[in-house]
All heavy atoms as TSV, in Angstrom:
chain	resi	resn	atom	element	x	y	z
A	1	MET	N	N	-19.219	1.759	8.537
A	1	MET	CA	C	-19.340	0.325	8.398
A	1	MET	C	C	-19.393	-0.074	6.925
A	1	MET	O	O	-18.831	-1.085	6.533
A	1	MET	CB	C	-20.608	-0.125	9.138
A	1	MET	CG	C	-20.788	-1.592	9.188
A	1	MET	SD	S	-19.565	-2.306	10.263
A	1	MET	CE	C	-20.112	-3.943	10.325
A	2	GLY	N	N	-20.066	0.755	6.150
A	2	GLY	CA	C	-20.162	0.477	4.727
A	2	GLY	C	C	-18.819	0.579	4.025
A	2	GLY	O	O	-18.541	-0.179	3.089
A	3	VAL	N	N	-17.995	1.524	4.484
A	3	VAL	CA	C	-16.668	1.687	3.879
A	3	VAL	C	C	-15.821	0.436	4.113
A	3	VAL	O	O	-15.121	-0.030	3.201
A	3	VAL	CB	C	-15.962	2.939	4.452
A	3	VAL	CG1	C	-14.545	3.038	3.961
A	3	VAL	CG2	C	-16.729	4.193	4.098
A	4	LEU	N	N	-15.893	-0.120	5.299
A	4	LEU	CA	C	-15.129	-1.339	5.590
A	4	LEU	C	C	-15.631	-2.525	4.774
A	4	LEU	O	O	-14.830	-3.330	4.293
A	4	LEU	CB	C	-15.198	-1.653	7.082
A	4	LEU	CG	C	-14.510	-0.650	8.004
A	4	LEU	CD1	C	-14.737	-1.032	9.465
A	4	LEU	CD2	C	-13.042	-0.560	7.698
A	5	THR	N	N	-16.940	-2.621	4.609
A	5	THR	CA	C	-17.503	-3.711	3.809
A	5	THR	C	C	-17.081	-3.589	2.352
A	5	THR	O	O	-16.656	-4.567	1.730
A	5	THR	CB	C	-19.041	-3.716	3.914
A	5	THR	OG1	O	-19.406	-3.791	5.286
A	5	THR	CG2	C	-19.637	-4.869	3.148
A	6	LEU	N	N	-17.190	-2.384	1.802
A	6	LEU	CA	C	-16.766	-2.172	0.419
A	6	LEU	C	C	-15.275	-2.401	0.248
A	6	LEU	O	O	-14.835	-2.927	-0.779
A	6	LEU	CB	C	-17.133	-0.752	-0.026
A	6	LEU	CG	C	-18.611	-0.489	-0.273
A	6	LEU	CD1	C	-18.843	0.993	-0.555
A	6	LEU	CD2	C	-19.124	-1.329	-1.410
A	7	THR	N	N	-14.488	-2.012	1.245
A	7	THR	CA	C	-13.047	-2.237	1.177
A	7	THR	C	C	-12.727	-3.721	1.187
A	7	THR	O	O	-11.896	-4.191	0.404
A	7	THR	CB	C	-12.336	-1.542	2.357
A	7	THR	OG1	O	-12.611	-0.142	2.302
A	7	THR	CG2	C	-10.847	-1.771	2.317
A	8	LEU	N	N	-13.377	-4.480	2.045
A	8	LEU	CA	C	-13.140	-5.919	2.121
A	8	LEU	C	C	-13.523	-6.609	0.810
A	8	LEU	O	O	-12.741	-7.391	0.261
A	8	LEU	CB	C	-13.922	-6.531	3.282
A	8	LEU	CG	C	-13.808	-8.043	3.437
A	8	LEU	CD1	C	-12.365	-8.430	3.748
A	8	LEU	CD2	C	-14.733	-8.538	4.512
A	9	ILE	N	N	-14.694	-6.304	0.311
A	9	ILE	CA	C	-15.150	-6.928	-0.936
A	9	ILE	C	C	-14.261	-6.509	-2.101
A	9	ILE	O	O	-13.845	-7.336	-2.917
A	9	ILE	CB	C	-16.624	-6.585	-1.203
A	9	ILE	CG1	C	-17.517	-7.246	-0.143
A	9	ILE	CG2	C	-17.047	-7.015	-2.606
A	9	ILE	CD1	C	-18.944	-6.775	-0.162
A	10	GLY	N	N	-13.964	-5.224	-2.180
A	10	GLY	CA	C	-13.119	-4.725	-3.268
A	10	GLY	C	C	-11.714	-5.288	-3.226
A	10	GLY	O	O	-11.141	-5.644	-4.267
A	11	SER	N	N	-11.142	-5.381	-2.039
A	11	SER	CA	C	-9.784	-5.916	-1.944
A	11	SER	C	C	-9.742	-7.405	-2.267
A	11	SER	O	O	-8.763	-7.885	-2.836
A	11	SER	CB	C	-9.188	-5.652	-0.559
A	11	SER	OG	O	-9.915	-6.320	0.448
A	12	LEU	N	N	-10.803	-8.139	-1.939
A	12	LEU	CA	C	-10.869	-9.551	-2.327
A	12	LEU	C	C	-10.942	-9.699	-3.845
A	12	LEU	O	O	-10.278	-10.561	-4.425
A	12	LEU	CB	C	-12.068	-10.235	-1.678
A	12	LEU	CG	C	-11.932	-10.552	-0.197
A	12	LEU	CD1	C	-13.273	-11.045	0.364
A	12	LEU	CD2	C	-10.858	-11.587	0.030
A	13	ILE	N	N	-11.723	-8.848	-4.483
A	13	ILE	CA	C	-11.856	-8.920	-5.938
A	13	ILE	C	C	-10.569	-8.494	-6.629
A	13	ILE	O	O	-10.060	-9.188	-7.515
A	13	ILE	CB	C	-13.046	-8.064	-6.404
A	13	ILE	CG1	C	-14.356	-8.694	-5.929
A	13	ILE	CG2	C	-13.050	-7.899	-7.927
A	13	ILE	CD1	C	-15.568	-7.824	-6.117
A	14	VAL	N	N	-10.014	-7.348	-6.233
A	14	VAL	CA	C	-8.798	-6.846	-6.878
A	14	VAL	C	C	-7.598	-7.735	-6.548
A	14	VAL	O	O	-6.791	-8.057	-7.427
A	14	VAL	CB	C	-8.533	-5.378	-6.471
A	14	VAL	CG1	C	-7.211	-4.884	-7.010
A	14	VAL	CG2	C	-9.664	-4.488	-6.955
A	15	GLY	N	N	-7.466	-8.146	-5.291
A	15	GLY	CA	C	-6.380	-9.041	-4.905
A	15	GLY	C	C	-6.463	-10.373	-5.614
A	15	GLY	O	O	-5.446	-10.927	-6.057
A	16	GLY	N	N	-7.666	-10.902	-5.761
A	16	GLY	CA	C	-7.851	-12.144	-6.502
A	16	GLY	C	C	-7.504	-11.980	-7.970
A	16	GLY	O	O	-6.914	-12.873	-8.588
A	17	GLY	N	N	-7.838	-10.834	-8.533
A	17	GLY	CA	C	-7.467	-10.561	-9.917
A	17	GLY	C	C	-5.969	-10.475	-10.111
A	17	GLY	O	O	-5.420	-11.014	-11.078
A	18	PHE	N	N	-5.289	-9.795	-9.184
A	18	PHE	CA	C	-3.824	-9.731	-9.248
A	18	PHE	C	C	-3.215	-11.118	-9.121
A	18	PHE	O	O	-2.252	-11.450	-9.801
A	18	PHE	CB	C	-3.254	-8.827	-8.155
A	18	PHE	CG	C	-3.301	-7.362	-8.485
A	18	PHE	CD1	C	-3.514	-6.439	-7.483
A	18	PHE	CD2	C	-3.133	-6.911	-9.770
A	18	PHE	CE1	C	-3.557	-5.089	-7.760
A	18	PHE	CE2	C	-3.172	-5.567	-10.066
A	18	PHE	CZ	C	-3.391	-4.648	-9.057
A	19	TRP	N	N	-3.786	-11.928	-8.235
A	19	TRP	CA	C	-3.265	-13.275	-8.050
A	19	TRP	C	C	-3.451	-14.109	-9.318
A	19	TRP	O	O	-2.578	-14.880	-9.700
A	19	TRP	CB	C	-3.938	-13.944	-6.855
A	19	TRP	CG	C	-3.450	-15.318	-6.596
A	19	TRP	CD1	C	-2.245	-15.683	-6.074
A	19	TRP	CD2	C	-4.144	-16.531	-6.866
A	19	TRP	NE1	N	-2.151	-17.048	-5.993
A	19	TRP	CE2	C	-3.314	-17.595	-6.480
A	19	TRP	CE3	C	-5.397	-16.823	-7.383
A	19	TRP	CZ2	C	-3.699	-18.914	-6.598
A	19	TRP	CZ3	C	-5.773	-18.142	-7.496
A	19	TRP	CH2	C	-4.919	-19.167	-7.109
A	20	LEU	N	N	-4.594	-13.937	-9.982
A	20	LEU	CA	C	-4.821	-14.659	-11.234
A	20	LEU	C	C	-3.868	-14.189	-12.333
A	20	LEU	O	O	-3.405	-14.988	-13.152
A	20	LEU	CB	C	-6.271	-14.496	-11.690
A	20	LEU	CG	C	-7.309	-15.286	-10.913
A	20	LEU	CD1	C	-8.717	-14.906	-11.372
A	20	LEU	CD2	C	-7.089	-16.776	-11.066
A	21	LEU	N	N	-3.589	-12.890	-12.371
A	21	LEU	CA	C	-2.702	-12.350	-13.404
A	21	LEU	C	C	-1.230	-12.650	-13.134
A	21	LEU	O	O	-0.492	-13.034	-14.045
A	21	LEU	CB	C	-2.884	-10.832	-13.508
A	21	LEU	CG	C	-4.171	-10.340	-14.146
A	21	LEU	CD1	C	-4.264	-8.829	-14.028
A	21	LEU	CD2	C	-4.253	-10.768	-15.591
A	22	LEU	N	N	-0.803	-12.466	-11.893
A	22	LEU	CA	C	0.618	-12.570	-11.569
A	22	LEU	C	C	1.027	-13.927	-11.014
A	22	LEU	O	O	2.207	-14.273	-11.034
A	22	LEU	CB	C	1.005	-11.485	-10.558
A	22	LEU	CG	C	0.743	-10.043	-11.004
A	22	LEU	CD1	C	1.045	-9.089	-9.862
A	22	LEU	CD2	C	1.553	-9.704	-12.225
A	23	GLY	N	N	0.076	-14.661	-10.476
A	23	GLY	CA	C	0.407	-15.956	-9.886
A	23	GLY	C	C	0.963	-15.799	-8.475
A	23	GLY	O	O	0.613	-14.886	-7.757
A	24	SER	N	N	1.861	-16.696	-8.109
A	24	SER	CA	C	2.435	-16.709	-6.762
A	24	SER	C	C	3.952	-16.490	-6.834
A	24	SER	O	O	4.728	-17.436	-6.687
A	24	SER	CB	C	2.129	-18.038	-6.076
A	24	SER	OG	O	0.753	-18.205	-5.925
A	25	PRO	N	N	4.385	-15.258	-7.039
A	25	PRO	CA	C	5.822	-15.020	-7.158
A	25	PRO	C	C	6.568	-15.067	-5.821
A	25	PRO	O	O	7.779	-15.267	-5.801
A	25	PRO	CB	C	5.905	-13.622	-7.761
A	25	PRO	CG	C	4.667	-12.942	-7.291
A	25	PRO	CD	C	3.631	-14.025	-7.228
A	26	LEU	N	N	5.856	-14.879	-4.718
A	26	LEU	CA	C	6.497	-14.885	-3.401
A	26	LEU	C	C	6.570	-16.314	-2.872
A	26	LEU	O	O	5.583	-17.041	-2.893
A	26	LEU	CB	C	5.696	-14.028	-2.422
A	26	LEU	CG	C	5.417	-12.588	-2.843
A	26	LEU	CD1	C	4.465	-11.940	-1.869
A	26	LEU	CD2	C	6.697	-11.808	-2.952
A	27	ASN	N	N	7.720	-16.706	-2.391
A	27	ASN	CA	C	7.880	-18.033	-1.784
A	27	ASN	C	C	7.702	-17.897	-0.274
A	27	ASN	O	O	8.654	-17.677	0.460
A	27	ASN	CB	C	9.249	-18.618	-2.115
A	27	ASN	CG	C	9.364	-18.976	-3.571
A	27	ASN	OD1	O	8.397	-19.410	-4.176
A	27	ASN	ND2	N	10.540	-18.792	-4.140
A	28	LEU	N	N	6.465	-18.023	0.166
A	28	LEU	CA	C	6.150	-17.860	1.582
A	28	LEU	C	C	6.027	-19.186	2.315
A	28	LEU	O	O	6.012	-19.220	3.533
A	28	LEU	CB	C	4.847	-17.059	1.719
A	28	LEU	CG	C	4.875	-15.660	1.083
A	28	LEU	CD1	C	3.495	-15.035	1.141
A	28	LEU	CD2	C	5.898	-14.781	1.761
A	29	SER	N	N	5.914	-20.286	1.562
A	29	SER	CA	C	5.769	-21.603	2.159
A	29	SER	C	C	6.270	-22.651	1.171
A	29	SER	O	O	6.244	-22.443	-0.035
A	29	SER	CB	C	4.301	-21.859	2.511
A	29	SER	OG	O	4.128	-23.164	3.007
A	30	LYS	N	N	6.699	-23.782	1.694
A	30	LYS	CA	C	7.164	-24.866	0.825
A	30	LYS	C	C	6.004	-25.616	0.188
A	30	LYS	O	O	6.125	-26.150	-0.903
A	30	LYS	CB	C	8.052	-25.820	1.610
A	30	LYS	CG	C	9.364	-25.206	2.014
A	30	LYS	CD	C	10.239	-26.186	2.749
A	30	LYS	CE	C	11.541	-25.521	3.156
A	30	LYS	NZ	N	12.436	-26.416	3.877
A	31	SER	N	N	4.871	-25.651	0.866
A	31	SER	CA	C	3.689	-26.330	0.352
A	31	SER	C	C	3.029	-25.461	-0.718
A	31	SER	O	O	2.767	-24.279	-0.494
A	31	SER	CB	C	2.714	-26.590	1.498
A	31	SER	OG	O	1.485	-27.038	1.005
A	32	LYS	N	N	2.756	-26.027	-1.884
A	32	LYS	CA	C	2.183	-25.275	-3.009
A	32	LYS	C	C	0.808	-24.678	-2.680
A	32	LYS	O	O	0.605	-23.483	-2.910
A	32	LYS	CB	C	2.119	-26.190	-4.242
A	32	LYS	CG	C	1.413	-25.605	-5.421
A	32	LYS	CD	C	2.233	-24.580	-6.157
A	32	LYS	CE	C	1.537	-24.218	-7.460
A	32	LYS	NZ	N	1.666	-22.835	-7.792
A	33	PRO	N	N	-0.147	-25.452	-2.135
A	33	PRO	CA	C	-1.456	-24.850	-1.831
A	33	PRO	C	C	-1.368	-23.758	-0.761
A	33	PRO	O	O	-2.038	-22.732	-0.856
A	33	PRO	CB	C	-2.304	-26.020	-1.340
A	33	PRO	CG	C	-1.638	-27.240	-1.847
A	33	PRO	CD	C	-0.179	-26.902	-1.943
A	34	GLN	N	N	-0.535	-23.985	0.248
A	34	GLN	CA	C	-0.385	-22.985	1.296
A	34	GLN	C	C	0.313	-21.745	0.754
A	34	GLN	O	O	-0.028	-20.626	1.120
A	34	GLN	CB	C	0.382	-23.562	2.481
A	34	GLN	CG	C	0.426	-22.628	3.663
A	34	GLN	CD	C	1.117	-23.255	4.863
A	34	GLN	OE1	O	1.747	-24.301	4.752
A	34	GLN	NE2	N	0.991	-22.620	6.010
A	35	ASN	N	N	1.274	-21.916	-0.139
A	35	ASN	CA	C	1.962	-20.787	-0.745
A	35	ASN	C	C	0.992	-19.957	-1.584
A	35	ASN	O	O	1.036	-18.721	-1.544
A	35	ASN	CB	C	3.134	-21.262	-1.607
A	35	ASN	CG	C	3.987	-20.136	-2.083
A	35	ASN	OD1	O	4.320	-19.223	-1.331
A	35	ASN	ND2	N	4.343	-20.170	-3.358
A	36	ASP	N	N	0.100	-20.611	-2.327
A	36	ASP	CA	C	-0.897	-19.893	-3.115
A	36	ASP	C	C	-1.824	-19.080	-2.214
A	36	ASP	O	O	-2.131	-17.920	-2.505
A	36	ASP	CB	C	-1.712	-20.866	-3.962
A	36	ASP	CG	C	-0.918	-21.443	-5.116
A	36	ASP	OD1	O	0.126	-20.857	-5.478
A	36	ASP	OD2	O	-1.351	-22.484	-5.658
A	37	ALA	N	N	-2.274	-19.686	-1.122
A	37	ALA	CA	C	-3.172	-18.989	-0.201
A	37	ALA	C	C	-2.481	-17.805	0.459
A	37	ALA	O	O	-3.079	-16.729	0.618
A	37	ALA	CB	C	-3.685	-19.961	0.860
A	38	LEU	N	N	-1.220	-17.969	0.838
A	38	LEU	CA	C	-0.486	-16.870	1.465
A	38	LEU	C	C	-0.199	-15.745	0.481
A	38	LEU	O	O	-0.228	-14.567	0.848
A	38	LEU	CB	C	0.814	-17.388	2.082
A	38	LEU	CG	C	0.642	-18.247	3.324
A	38	LEU	CD1	C	1.989	-18.838	3.752
A	38	LEU	CD2	C	0.022	-17.460	4.459
A	39	ASN	N	N	0.045	-16.087	-0.774
A	39	ASN	CA	C	0.231	-15.050	-1.788
A	39	ASN	C	C	-1.062	-14.278	-2.020
A	39	ASN	O	O	-1.045	-13.058	-2.147
A	39	ASN	CB	C	0.727	-15.666	-3.100
A	39	ASN	CG	C	2.220	-15.782	-3.147
A	39	ASN	OD1	O	2.908	-14.851	-3.532
A	39	ASN	ND2	N	2.735	-16.929	-2.743
A	40	LEU	N	N	-2.183	-14.979	-2.073
A	40	LEU	CA	C	-3.476	-14.309	-2.219
A	40	LEU	C	C	-3.732	-13.390	-1.034
A	40	LEU	O	O	-4.173	-12.250	-1.208
A	40	LEU	CB	C	-4.590	-15.350	-2.350
A	40	LEU	CG	C	-6.006	-14.814	-2.481
A	40	LEU	CD1	C	-6.146	-13.926	-3.696
A	40	LEU	CD2	C	-6.986	-15.964	-2.535
A	41	LEU	N	N	-3.448	-13.858	0.167
A	41	LEU	CA	C	-3.620	-13.035	1.361
A	41	LEU	C	C	-2.718	-11.806	1.313
A	41	LEU	O	O	-3.134	-10.704	1.693
A	41	LEU	CB	C	-3.323	-13.866	2.614
A	41	LEU	CG	C	-3.517	-13.157	3.947
A	41	LEU	CD1	C	-4.972	-12.790	4.150
A	41	LEU	CD2	C	-3.028	-14.043	5.075
A	42	ALA	N	N	-1.495	-11.962	0.832
A	42	ALA	CA	C	-0.584	-10.831	0.711
A	42	ALA	C	C	-1.119	-9.795	-0.270
A	42	ALA	O	O	-1.037	-8.582	-0.016
A	42	ALA	CB	C	0.801	-11.310	0.273
A	43	TYR	N	N	-1.671	-10.248	-1.391
A	43	TYR	CA	C	-2.259	-9.323	-2.355
A	43	TYR	C	C	-3.450	-8.580	-1.750
A	43	TYR	O	O	-3.583	-7.363	-1.907
A	43	TYR	CB	C	-2.726	-10.053	-3.621
A	43	TYR	CG	C	-1.626	-10.523	-4.528
A	43	TYR	CD1	C	-1.677	-11.785	-5.099
A	43	TYR	CD2	C	-0.539	-9.729	-4.830
A	43	TYR	CE1	C	-0.684	-12.230	-5.944
A	43	TYR	CE2	C	0.461	-10.162	-5.669
A	43	TYR	CZ	C	0.383	-11.416	-6.234
A	43	TYR	OH	O	1.365	-11.855	-7.069
A	44	VAL	N	N	-4.320	-9.308	-1.059
A	44	VAL	CA	C	-5.513	-8.697	-0.475
A	44	VAL	C	C	-5.122	-7.687	0.598
A	44	VAL	O	O	-5.641	-6.568	0.633
A	44	VAL	CB	C	-6.460	-9.780	0.093
A	44	VAL	CG1	C	-7.556	-9.168	0.942
A	44	VAL	CG2	C	-7.059	-10.594	-1.042
A	45	LEU	N	N	-4.190	-8.051	1.466
A	45	LEU	CA	C	-3.767	-7.132	2.524
A	45	LEU	C	C	-2.982	-5.950	1.977
A	45	LEU	O	O	-2.981	-4.873	2.562
A	45	LEU	CB	C	-2.936	-7.878	3.568
A	45	LEU	CG	C	-3.695	-8.898	4.408
A	45	LEU	CD1	C	-2.739	-9.612	5.365
A	45	LEU	CD2	C	-4.832	-8.247	5.166
A	46	GLY	N	N	-2.322	-6.132	0.856
A	46	GLY	CA	C	-1.581	-5.031	0.245
A	46	GLY	C	C	-2.478	-4.019	-0.432
A	46	GLY	O	O	-2.200	-2.814	-0.424
A	47	ILE	N	N	-3.568	-4.464	-1.015
A	47	ILE	CA	C	-4.459	-3.560	-1.733
A	47	ILE	C	C	-5.505	-2.924	-0.819
A	47	ILE	O	O	-6.058	-1.872	-1.136
A	47	ILE	CB	C	-5.121	-4.287	-2.928
A	47	ILE	CG1	C	-5.670	-3.300	-3.957
A	47	ILE	CG2	C	-6.237	-5.194	-2.496
A	47	ILE	CD1	C	-4.651	-2.580	-4.731
A	48	ALA	N	N	-5.784	-3.533	0.333
A	48	ALA	CA	C	-6.838	-3.050	1.227
A	48	ALA	C	C	-6.633	-1.602	1.697
A	48	ALA	O	O	-7.587	-0.814	1.640
A	48	ALA	CB	C	-6.998	-3.987	2.421
A	49	PRO	N	N	-5.442	-1.189	2.149
A	49	PRO	CA	C	-5.300	0.206	2.582
A	49	PRO	C	C	-5.495	1.209	1.441
A	49	PRO	O	O	-6.073	2.272	1.644
A	49	PRO	CB	C	-3.867	0.292	3.120
A	49	PRO	CG	C	-3.436	-1.097	3.325
A	49	PRO	CD	C	-4.232	-1.954	2.423
A	50	ILE	N	N	-5.058	0.839	0.262
A	50	ILE	CA	C	-5.217	1.733	-0.887
A	50	ILE	C	C	-6.694	1.889	-1.229
A	50	ILE	O	O	-7.183	3.005	-1.436
A	50	ILE	CB	C	-4.418	1.190	-2.086
A	50	ILE	CG1	C	-2.935	1.160	-1.749
A	50	ILE	CG2	C	-4.683	2.013	-3.338
A	50	ILE	CD1	C	-2.091	0.362	-2.711
A	51	LEU	N	N	-7.416	0.780	-1.269
A	51	LEU	CA	C	-8.847	0.848	-1.561
A	51	LEU	C	C	-9.612	1.563	-0.454
A	51	LEU	O	O	-10.574	2.277	-0.734
A	51	LEU	CB	C	-9.420	-0.554	-1.753
A	51	LEU	CG	C	-9.190	-1.184	-3.116
A	51	LEU	CD1	C	-9.820	-2.571	-3.168
A	51	LEU	CD2	C	-9.746	-0.339	-4.216
A	52	PHE	N	N	-9.199	1.385	0.793
A	52	PHE	CA	C	-9.879	2.067	1.892
A	52	PHE	C	C	-9.813	3.575	1.706
A	52	PHE	O	O	-10.817	4.272	1.833
A	52	PHE	CB	C	-9.274	1.676	3.244
A	52	PHE	CG	C	-9.918	2.385	4.399
A	52	PHE	CD1	C	-11.138	1.952	4.880
A	52	PHE	CD2	C	-9.317	3.477	4.994
A	52	PHE	CE1	C	-11.749	2.599	5.937
A	52	PHE	CE2	C	-9.914	4.133	6.050
A	52	PHE	CZ	C	-11.132	3.687	6.522
A	53	VAL	N	N	-8.640	4.074	1.393
A	53	VAL	CA	C	-8.477	5.519	1.196
A	53	VAL	C	C	-9.292	5.987	-0.002
A	53	VAL	O	O	-9.981	7.014	0.069
A	53	VAL	CB	C	-6.988	5.876	1.032
A	53	VAL	CG1	C	-6.809	7.314	0.583
A	53	VAL	CG2	C	-6.243	5.631	2.334
A	54	LEU	N	N	-9.239	5.243	-1.105
A	54	LEU	CA	C	-9.989	5.630	-2.300
A	54	LEU	C	C	-11.499	5.628	-2.049
A	54	LEU	O	O	-12.211	6.551	-2.452
A	54	LEU	CB	C	-9.656	4.706	-3.457
A	54	LEU	CG	C	-8.241	4.823	-4.025
A	54	LEU	CD1	C	-8.006	3.745	-5.084
A	54	LEU	CD2	C	-8.007	6.191	-4.605
A	55	ILE	N	N	-11.993	4.608	-1.362
A	55	ILE	CA	C	-13.419	4.520	-1.092
A	55	ILE	C	C	-13.829	5.557	-0.050
A	55	ILE	O	O	-14.859	6.241	-0.198
A	55	ILE	CB	C	-13.804	3.104	-0.625
A	55	ILE	CG1	C	-13.642	2.126	-1.783
A	55	ILE	CG2	C	-15.231	3.062	-0.098
A	55	ILE	CD1	C	-13.761	0.669	-1.393
A	56	PHE	N	N	-13.056	5.738	1.000
A	56	PHE	CA	C	-13.389	6.676	2.067
A	56	PHE	C	C	-13.492	8.094	1.536
A	56	PHE	O	O	-14.466	8.806	1.795
A	56	PHE	CB	C	-12.354	6.596	3.191
A	56	PHE	CG	C	-12.680	7.440	4.379
A	56	PHE	CD1	C	-13.618	7.008	5.305
A	56	PHE	CD2	C	-12.073	8.663	4.579
A	56	PHE	CE1	C	-13.926	7.773	6.408
A	56	PHE	CE2	C	-12.375	9.442	5.677
A	56	PHE	CZ	C	-13.301	8.988	6.590
A	57	PHE	N	N	-12.493	8.522	0.780
A	57	PHE	CA	C	-12.515	9.878	0.267
A	57	PHE	C	C	-13.414	10.004	-0.955
A	57	PHE	O	O	-13.913	11.082	-1.260
A	57	PHE	CB	C	-11.093	10.365	-0.041
A	57	PHE	CG	C	-10.312	10.667	1.204
A	57	PHE	CD1	C	-9.231	9.870	1.555
A	57	PHE	CD2	C	-10.664	11.703	2.035
A	57	PHE	CE1	C	-8.514	10.129	2.705
A	57	PHE	CE2	C	-9.946	11.971	3.192
A	57	PHE	CZ	C	-8.877	11.184	3.523
A	58	GLY	N	N	-13.645	8.910	-1.672
A	58	GLY	CA	C	-14.564	8.946	-2.800
A	58	GLY	C	C	-16.007	9.091	-2.361
A	58	GLY	O	O	-16.756	9.897	-2.904
A	59	ILE	N	N	-16.388	8.323	-1.341
A	59	ILE	CA	C	-17.755	8.408	-0.822
A	59	ILE	C	C	-17.910	9.648	0.050
A	59	ILE	O	O	-18.905	10.360	-0.029
A	59	ILE	CB	C	-18.123	7.141	-0.026
A	59	ILE	CG1	C	-18.221	5.948	-0.969
A	59	ILE	CG2	C	-19.429	7.315	0.725
A	59	ILE	CD1	C	-18.443	4.618	-0.259
A	60	GLY	N	N	-16.926	9.913	0.884
A	60	GLY	CA	C	-16.984	11.055	1.787
A	60	GLY	C	C	-16.936	12.386	1.059
A	60	GLY	O	O	-17.471	13.381	1.516
A	61	GLY	N	N	-16.287	12.405	-0.098
A	61	GLY	CA	C	-16.167	13.645	-0.849
A	61	GLY	C	C	-17.406	13.975	-1.666
A	61	GLY	O	O	-17.549	15.087	-2.164
A	62	SER	N	N	-18.316	13.021	-1.783
A	62	SER	CA	C	-19.518	13.258	-2.604
A	62	SER	C	C	-20.524	14.118	-1.895
A	62	SER	O	O	-20.739	14.098	-0.751
A	62	SER	CB	C	-20.177	11.927	-2.959
A	62	SER	OG	O	-19.294	11.147	-3.722
């Protein structure tokens, strides 16, 4: 349960950082606010599996 919580929090932080650095390069919607939200969601969902593996094996390997 802790791994999932850390993954969610970490992916929100890292995905939000990527969104701040890169902006919204993907055109997922015509509406600007909705496009920003969908790009942020794409970043968070893209980084979540990577962070899950890193956290799972990082904590589990200790």
